[in-house]
KOLMI-961898 format. One record per residue (C-alpha): x, y, z; residue in one letter. Coordinates in steps of 0.1 Angstrom, whole numbers, plus 5000, padded with zeros to 4 digits. Layout:
<recs>
XYZA ...
</recs>
This chain:
<recs>
919535289180M 920035199217K 917834889213I 920034769184H 923234829203S 921934619231K 920934339208L 924434349194Q 926134319227K 927433989238N 926533819271G 929233979292D 928334329280G 931234379257K 931134439220Q 933334259195M 935634499176S 935234519138K 938734379134R 937834069154N 934534029135V 936534039102L 938933779116I 936033549126V 934433589092L 937733509075A 938033189096I 934433099087I 935233139050T 938432929053L 936732649072L 933732629049T 936032619019G 938132339035I 935132129044I 933532159010R 936532158987Y 937031778986R 933231738978L 933331958947L 933731658923D 930931438937V 928931328906P 925631498900L 922631308911E 919331308892R 917831618908D 920931818902E 921131678866G 917531798860G 918232148873F 921432168853A 919732048821Y 916832308825M 919532568831A 921332468800E 918132508780L 917632858794I 921132948784L 920332828749D 917333058748G 914732788756I 912332878784P 911632628812P 908632388810Y 908532398772T 911132138762Q 911531958796A 909231908825Y 909931958862D 907932098891Y 910532328906K 910232708904P 912332878876P 914533068900G 916432748908L 917232688871Y 918333048868L 920732998898M 922132688881Y 922532888849A 924633148867V 926832878882F 927332708848I 928133038831T 930633148858I 932232818869F 931732578840G 929432308828K 930532028852S 929731888887P 932732088900T 931432408885G 927932368900I 929332258934H 931732558934T 928632778932G 927232588961L 930432638981L 930233018976L 926533028986M 927432819016N 930133059027I 927633339024G 925133139045T 927733079072M 928533449074I 924833539076L 924233289104I 927133439123F 925833799119L 922233709126L 922933499157A 925233779170R 922534029163F 919833829181W 922033749211Y 925833759213D 929133649198T 929433319217K 926033209204S 927133309168A 930333099171I 928332789182V 925732839155A 928332869127V 930232559139F 927032349140L 925732489107S 929032419089Q 929032059098V 925331979096L 924732149062L 927431939046V 926531609064S 925931309043S 922531239059S 921331569045L 923031509012L 924831829019G 927331788991F 924531828965A 923332168952A 919732128962H 917232418962A 917032419000T 920632569003H 919632858981F 916332919001V 918132959034I 920733189019F 918133439006F 915933399038C 918933469061L 919933769040L 916333899042A 916233849080Y 919534029084L 918334329063V 915134319084F 917134369116E 918434699102Y 915034809091L 914435069117H 917735259114R 917135459083D 915535419049K 913235159064K 910635169036W 913335079010L 914734809033K 911234669037A 911034628999L 914434468998I 913434219025V 910334119005G 912234088973A 914833858989L 912033639003L 910533638968G 913833508955C 913733238981A 910333128970T 911533118934L 914132868945M 911632628962K 907932678970H 908432629007S 910432949008G 907033129009V 906633049046L 909633249057F 907733579048I 905233519076I 907533599106P 908633929091V 905034029085L 904033949121I 907134089139I 906434459131P 903134439150F 904734249180L 907634509183T 905734839178R 906634959213K 910234839210E 910835059180Y 908335339188G 906235259157N 902535319153S 900135059142F 899935229108S 903735209105D 903534829111A 900934799084I 903135009060K 906234789067I 904334469062S 902634609031G 905934709016L 907434369024I 904534209005I 905034438975I 908734368975G 907933998977F 905734018946L 908234208925V 910533908915P 907533678912L 905733918888I 909033968869G 909333598864V 905733558854L 906133838827I 909233658814W 907433318813L 904333478797G 906433648770S 908233328761T 905133098760G 906132908791A 903433038815L 900932758810D 903732498816G 904832688847F 901232708861L 900632338855Y 903832198869W 904232438898N 900532458909L 898132218893K 900231898893Y 901531928929P 897931988940S 896731678922I 899431468939V 898931638973A 895231558972K 896031188966E 898831168992V 896831339020G 898131409055T 897131079073S 900830979077D 902231329085L 903431259120F 904930919112P 906631079082R 908031359104I 909531109128Y 910830869101R 912331139079N 913731329108G 915631029121I 917030969086Q 918031329082A 919731349116A 921931049110G 924931039132S 924031389145F 920831279162L 922131389196P 922531739182V 918931739169W 917631619203I 919731899220L 918032149197S 914632049208I 915632069245V 917232409239C 914132539221F 911832439249L 914232589274Y 914532909254Y 910832979251I 910432919288S 913233149299R 913433419272S 910433629282R 911433999278G 914233909254S 914234149224K 914833869200A 912333619214R 909633669188S 912233649160R 913933329171V 910633149180V 908833249148L 911933169126F 912232829142S 908532739139I 908332839102F 911632679094S 910232349107F 906932399088A 908832469056A 910232119057V 906831959056F 904732199035I 904731979004G 903231638997Y 906631469002E 909531509026T 913031409017R 916131419039S 917631719022H 914531919029Y 915731939065F 918432179053V 915732439058L 915732399096I 919532389101I 920032769107P 917232769133A 918632449150V 922132599152A 921032949163I 918632809190V 921432589204I 923932869202G 921733119220I 920632879248T 924232759254V 925533119256S 922633219279Y 923532939303L 927333019301V 926633389308N 924733299340R 927033039355L 929633139380K 931932829379S 934432839351Q 934332459349F 930532469344Q 930932739318K 933432529298V 931332219302L 928132369289I 929832549261F 931632229250S 928432009248V 927332109212P 930932079200F 931431739216I 928131599202L 928931729167T 932531589168I 931031249177I 928831269147G 931831369125I 933731059138I 930930829127Y 931030989092Q 934831029092S 935330849058D 932831089042Y 934331399058F 938031319054F 939031029031T 936330899007A 936730958970D 933931168955P 932730878933A 932730648963V 930630898982I 928130888954S 928130518951R 927730438988T 925130708996I 922930658966Y 923430278960Y 922030118939P 921730438918N 924630478894Q 925230848892F 928930788894A 928730618860D 926830898842A 929831088831E 931330788813K 928030698797V 927631068786A 931131068771G 930330748752F 927130908738I 929031218728Q 931531008708S 928630838689R 926431138681T 926531488666N 925731798685D 922331818668S 921331458676D 918531398701R 918631118727I 915930968749A 916430828783I 913830578796L 914330658832G 915030958854S 918631038846E 918731388832P 922331418844E 923231218813I 921531478791L 923431758808F 926831588808L 926531468772S 925331808759G 922531638739R 918931748738R 916231518751S 913831358725A 911031388751T 909831648776R 909631378802Y 913131388817I 911831228850F 909930908845T 909530868883N 906731128879F 904730848863F 904430658896H 903630928920E 900130908935K 897831028907H 895830888878N 898031058851L 900430768845R 898930638812E 898530988798K 902131068806M 903430738792E 901530778760S 902831138755E 906431018761M 905930738736I 904530978710R 907331228714E 910130968712I 908530798681D 908131138665S 911731258671V 913330918663K 916330978686P 919830878676A 920330708710I 918030558735I 919230488770V 917230228790M 917630248828I 916729918844N 916730038880Q 913730088903P 914730418918F 915030578884S 911330488877W 910030568912G 908830198914A 909929848905L 909629828867P 906929588856R 906629428822G 902929528819N 903629898819W 902630038785P 905930228780I 908029918787L 905829698764I 906229958737W 910030008743A 910729638740K 909229618705G 910429958694Y 914029888704L 914029538689D 912729678655R 914629998651E 917729998674Y 920729798682E 922529758715L 925929938716I 926629968753G 925829828788T 926729918823V 926429648850K 926529718887L 928529428902V 929129578936S 928629898956V 932030028943Y 932229868909T 930429888875S 931429698844V 931129878810F 930829698777K 930629858743W 929529748708D 930229378701K 931329308736D 927929438748A 925929248722R 927828918728D 927128928765D 924328678773P 923328878803G 923329218785A 919529278789L 919829238826A 922229538828S 921229838848Q 922030078819I 921629978783M 922530208754I 920830158720F 921630328686R 919130378658R 919630138629N 918830378601D 920530708608R 919530838574S 915930898586I 915331268592I 914331308629P 911031488636G 910031708665T 907531678693F 
</recs>
């Protein structure tokens, strides 16, 4: 008990009253809500669209990996299903769910940083996290899996800190279960279990535990970790989705990882790190300096093993897969913020000059505010659609809702549609089922030898279903490569669309901010129609009874 009270004390030896803690938490909630509120209506991008479509299938009683393919764990789709059920089937509904998760994350960062060091460090950590987690360079407005991973991990780590007070065996199970949930959001969440398995052995003297106690705690954490995973496996097995899960979550990533290799790992870390940092690069550099300073000066600190291990495995989680995208760096933001907060507070507590105290404490705030100024349009004034257009250009996610509305107006609820490209957000927004399981064609052009097999399966499924509408996406990012006329699927599509479909809509990107929509005769009469980035085709003979794949 005494050890925990010491950990909770702030640097000047005083404890924050419960009333003041509640005030701080209320301020955190308010600020997080203000920052994220104007980003609620940002259009869904393709990853979000895929997650939402998979969630919609689950809500309709269709298990994942049976009617649509994706290589994310099913927990992510279940989380989206919760958001859609509670907040509505829209970008706003999904992003409202993200907002609430983000508020929870901020509160957990505050409590954990305060537990590991003091209140000043917690305030710095929360400020940095609030800004960095929503920054455009991390695509912070989008409901990516990484946001959910850090929520469950931080909650697990906070419960872990209370492990030795009472009911420690039950709490060990809860810690493991929460980390299991994190892994069900994204595979890299599995790394966060390693620190909590190691720490019981490093802190045996601190808590008066025996070696056997440490083994029991770690064993119970592992058991708790397995509970949600086994539960999901039972569900998938009972619904016939287990084979699909095993292929897309284990076999397929291993095939691609083997082809990609690790030869460019360090250049990739540097390149993607710079991109993820964006205008907040000075803050990221400060975090490296603070981490090195912390490990050199924190010997004897009760929280040293926790902070160091949490930071190391947060960093490792970013690069565990065969690819690294900017939003993967969300996983390291809590560690970055907490390390800076603790180091700054440590220095402030040891300086005598008030001017020096203020100067040191101000550094992370000043660097962060400079980054905000560079992204001021994004943070304060830009329209949600403009945010999507400028950040994702030349992708046309901002046009998806209008395209989906047009498709709704020309089809029945039971009609199937096919999208030649990776734009599942159109499926979700239109409320129409896909005529093929391949909702992401950019899979075709990852590093593997499966492209021809995947393309032939997609062709067979579309031809069998005979969808009412086919949407052709003529944009390289949607295919994962620059489309080439010699690809089997494009050769097939040209003949198939010419024979059995007519053009009823086009969307042309004429500038970063503007797209031109043409429907029916206007689209067909346009001499440049087939150069459009989005083309919508309707089946000629709607009397044909569609099949199934």
